[in-house]
C-alpha positions in Angstrom: -43.1 -168.4 -99.6 -42.2 -168.1 -103.1 -41.4 -170.8 -105.3 -37.2 -169.8 -105.3 -36.9 -169.9 -101.5 -39.3 -173.0 -101.3 -36.4 -175.0 -103.6 -33.8 -173.0 -101.7 -35.2 -174.7 -98.5 -35.3 -177.9 -100.1 -31.6 -178.6 -101.5 -30.8 -177.5 -97.9 -31.9 -179.5 -96.5 -31.3 -182.4 -98.7 -28.2 -181.6 -98.1 -28.0 -181.6 -95.2 -30.5 -184.2 -94.5 -28.8 -187.5 -97.2 -26.2 -188.8 -95.1 -24.9 -192.1 -97.4 -24.4 -191.1 -101.0 -26.4 -189.4 -103.3 -28.8 -191.9 -103.9 -29.8 -191.7 -100.4 -31.3 -188.3 -101.6 -33.4 -188.9 -104.0 -36.9 -190.2 -101.7 -35.8 -186.6 -100.0 -36.2 -184.9 -103.4 -39.0 -186.3 -103.6 -40.5 -186.1 -100.6 -40.3 -182.2 -101.2 -41.2 -181.9 -104.4 -43.5 -184.1 -104.5 -45.2 -185.0 -100.6 -44.8 -181.5 -99.3 -44.8 -178.4 -101.6 -46.9 -180.5 -104.5 -44.1 -178.9 -107.3 -44.1 -181.9 -109.7 -46.0 -184.8 -110.2 -44.5 -189.0 -109.8 -44.0 -189.6 -113.1 -43.3 -186.0 -113.9 -39.8 -186.7 -110.6 -39.5 -190.2 -111.9 -38.6 -189.0 -115.9 -36.2 -185.8 -114.5 -34.7 -188.9 -111.4 -33.8 -191.2 -114.8 -32.2 -187.9 -116.6 -30.3 -187.2 -113.4 -28.6 -191.0 -113.8 -28.2 -190.7 -117.2 -26.2 -187.5 -116.5 -22.3 -187.3 -115.5 -21.5 -186.3 -112.2 -23.5 -186.7 -108.5 -27.3 -188.0 -108.5 -27.9 -185.8 -105.8 -26.9 -182.3 -107.0 -27.9 -183.6 -111.4 -30.9 -183.9 -109.7 -30.7 -180.7 -107.9 -29.7 -178.9 -110.9 -33.5 -180.6 -113.1 -35.4 -180.1 -110.5 -34.6 -176.4 -110.5 -34.2 -176.0 -113.7 -37.8 -177.6 -114.4 -39.5 -175.6 -111.8 -37.9 -172.6 -112.6 -34.8 -171.9 -114.6 -32.0 -171.0 -114.9 -32.0 -169.2 -111.7 -34.0 -172.3 -109.5 -31.3 -175.2 -111.5 -28.2 -172.4 -109.4 -30.7 -172.3 -106.3 -31.4 -176.5 -106.6 -28.1 -176.5 -106.9 -26.5 -174.6 -104.5 -28.4 -175.2 -101.7 -27.4 -178.5 -102.2 -24.2 -178.0 -101.7 -24.6 -175.6 -98.9 -24.3 -178.0 -96.2 -21.9 -180.5 -96.9 -19.9 -177.5 -98.2 -19.9 -175.6 -95.1 -19.6 -179.4 -92.9 -15.7 -179.9 -94.9 -14.7 -176.3 -94.1 -15.7 -176.6 -90.6 -14.2 -180.1 -90.5 -11.0 -178.5 -92.3 -10.5 -175.7 -90.4 -10.7 -178.2 -86.9 -8.3 -180.5 -87.9 -5.7 -177.8 -89.3 -6.5 -176.2 -85.2 -6.1 -179.6 -83.9 -4.0 -181.7 -85.8 -0.7 -181.8 -83.5 -2.5 -183.8 -80.7 -1.3 -187.2 -79.9 -5.1 -187.4 -79.5 -6.4 -186.7 -83.6 -3.0 -188.9 -84.9 -4.4 -192.1 -83.4 -7.6 -191.1 -84.4 -6.3 -190.9 -88.0 -4.3 -193.7 -87.7 -7.7 -195.5 -86.0 -9.6 -195.0 -89.1 -7.2 -195.5 -92.8 -7.8 -199.2 -92.6 -10.9 -198.3 -91.9 -11.0 -196.5 -94.9 -8.5 -199.1 -97.6 -11.2 -201.6 -95.8 -14.4 -199.5 -97.2 -12.8 -198.6 -100.7 -11.8 -202.5 -100.8 -15.7 -203.9 -100.3 -16.7 -201.0 -103.0 -14.1 -202.9 -106.0 -14.3 -206.5 -104.6 -18.5 -205.7 -105.3 -18.2 -204.2 -108.4 -15.8 -207.0 -109.5 -18.5 -209.7 -109.9 -21.5 -207.9 -110.2 -19.1 -207.1 -113.5 -17.9 -210.9 -113.6 -21.4 -212.5 -112.8 -24.0 -212.3 -114.0 -25.9 -212.3 -110.7 -25.9 -210.2 -107.4 -23.1 -211.0 -104.8 -25.4 -212.8 -102.0 -25.5 -216.1 -105.5 -22.7 -215.9 -106.8 -22.5 -219.3 -109.6 -19.8 -220.9 -111.5 -22.3 -221.0 -114.5 -22.9 -217.5 -114.1 -19.0 -216.3 -114.4 -18.7 -214.7 -117.8 -15.3 -215.3 -119.3 -15.7 -212.1 -121.8 -15.5 -209.2 -119.0 -12.6 -211.7 -117.2 -10.8 -211.5 -120.3 -11.3 -207.4 -120.6 -10.6 -206.8 -116.3 -7.2 -209.2 -117.0 -6.3 -207.5 -120.1 -7.0 -203.8 -119.0 -4.9 -204.9 -115.4 -2.4 -205.9 -117.2 -2.0 -202.4 -119.2 -2.6 -200.0 -116.8 0.0 -201.7 -115.0 3.2 -202.9 -117.3 2.6 -200.1 -119.4 1.1 -197.4 -117.4 -2.1 -196.6 -119.9 -4.1 -193.8 -118.8 -7.5 -195.4 -116.7 -9.6 -192.8 -118.7 -8.3 -194.6 -121.8 -8.3 -198.3 -120.5 -12.3 -197.8 -118.9 -12.8 -195.8 -123.2 -10.7 -199.3 -124.9 -12.8 -201.8 -123.0 -16.3 -200.3 -123.8 -14.8 -200.1 -127.7 -14.0 -203.8 -127.0 -16.3 -205.4 -124.9 -18.9 -204.0 -127.4 -17.4 -205.2 -130.9 -17.3 -208.4 -129.1 -21.2 -208.4 -128.3 -21.8 -206.9 -131.3 -19.7 -209.2 -133.5 -19.3 -212.3 -131.9 -21.4 -215.7 -131.0 -20.6 -215.1 -127.0 -22.4 -217.1 -124.4 
């Protein structure tokens, strides 16, 4: 089997079985590229994952692109990226087809109505986790008042106020708080 076909089928498997987000794809990519086909060493793979994590975008897509580029150049990048995307694309198309076909049935509406609170709870849980990780120096399992980050709290309150009161773009707020936080930690003696 040629290298391009190996990469394509490897990344179709990664895209199909990496349930749980992009980070779930990392061990699957390692299994295919390092363990099964021996196309890279673990050291090379670790370096590529490091670069993929620093690059904006989904980690699984970035990893596929970087692995493909490293092993087969631009055609490899395209093949790996497409292979990683195709399973999710087909699943989404299939679900969209059935949703539009059966969306008016009472059972479908009941299921969707039951899922809405769960989705809101998942999003709220993720938001709270990120907030707690930002406001405390420790992880959320061992929160101590002594680990409270006052600068981050003030930046959060200020950003929230500006977002709600003045309707400033979230991108501008993220950039602005990054600049302010960098200036504070660079020029002021903060605990």
